[in-house]
C-alpha positions, 0 to 999 in steps of 0.5 A, spaced: 627 244 319 634 248 319 633 255 321 636 261 317 641 265 320 638 272 323 642 276 318 640 272 312 633 272 314 633 280 315 636 281 309 631 277 305 625 280 309 628 287 307 629 285 300 622 283 299 620 290 302 624 293 297 620 290 292 613 290 294 613 297 298 618 302 295 616 309 296 616 310 289 611 305 288 606 309 292 608 315 288 607 312 281 600 309 284 598 316 286 600 319 279 596 313 275 590 314 280 590 322 279 591 321 271 585 316 271 580 321 275 582 326 271 580 322 265 573 320 268 572 328 269 573 329 262 568 323 260 563 326 264 562 333 261 556 332 256 557 338 253 564 336 250 564 332 243 568 326 242 573 330 239 574 335 244 574 329 250 579 326 246 583 332 245 583 333 253 584 326 254 590 326 250 593 332 254 592 328 260 595 321 259 600 323 253 605 325 258 606 319 262 605 314 256 612 313 252 608 311 245 615 311 241 618 306 246 612 301 246 612 302 238 619 299 238 618 294 243 612 292 239 616 291 233 621 287 237 629 287 237 628 282 231 625 287 226 626 294 229 633 294 227 632 293 220 627 299 219 630 305 215 629 312 219 623 313 215 620 307 216 621 307 224 618 314 223 612 312 219 611 305 223 611 309 230 606 315 228 601 309 225 602 305 231 601 311 236 595 313 232 592 306 233 594 305 240 591 312 242 584 310 238 584 303 242 585 307 248 580 312 247 575 307 245 576 303 251 577 308 256 570 311 254 566 305 257 568 308 264 564 314 265 559 316 270 553 313 266 556 306 267 557 307 274 565 306 273 569 303 279 577 303 279 580 299 285 587 299 286 591 294 288 598 294 292 604 297 287 610 293 286 617 296 285 623 292 282 629 295 278 627 302 277 620 299 274 613 299 278 607 295 276 600 298 278 595 293 278 587 295 278 580 292 277 576 296 272 569 295 272 563 298 268 556 295 269 557 288 268 564 288 265 570 287 269 578 287 267 584 286 271 589 291 269 596 292 270 600 299 268 607 298 267 612 304 269 619 305 268 623 311 271 626 316 265 629 322 266 623 326 265 619 322 270 615 315 270 612 313 264 608 307 262 611 302 257 606 297 257 599 295 259 596 288 261 589 287 261 586 280 264 594 277 263 595 279 256 600 284 255 599 290 249 606 290 247 606 282 246 599 282 243 601 287 238 608 283 237 605 277 235 600 280 230 606 284 227 610 277 227 605 274 223 605 279 218 612 279 217 613 272 217 611 272 210 610 279 208 614 286 208 615 292 213 611 296 207 605 291 207 605 292 215 605 299 214 600 299 209 596 295 214 597 299 220 594 305 216 588 302 213 586 295 216 582 294 223 585 287 223 590 289 229 587 290 236 
């Protein structure tokens, strides 16, 4: 087998190290772990109502989620530019509300009562983005999750989340495309407001 020149081999090794073990990757992993631990602490406070828990959880996670960017990505480059400024605002507001509803419903499963466990994998960094994998388990339920971050001028932000290999952004985009294939943006806005169809 042909041997690689030493300089080339070192370049490959250091490039791989930069992708998988960059210092910022561990920084983002620590940030995510801190946020999830704080959310679990809120869920354990039995004296709080669901509304109070949700308010506290939103205060914890909102600073690291770029919901507006997720809304834009979910609608996709084919449809987003076609919206008026008012439609973009309405779509973003309704999408964000739906995202928060879904997040609160899912994270509520992981409380101390269900023996919640979160096992974090090795974060990966590439091109100013970081992927943090983890396994979330509660009782017999287990989900493989990847939080996807990008570095903004205001710190690290989540722009997508994968659950068992399914991207939230891509899943919503597929559902939105189905509506818009033979419907209008106004119909999509109405369904976002009133329907439980989107998940």
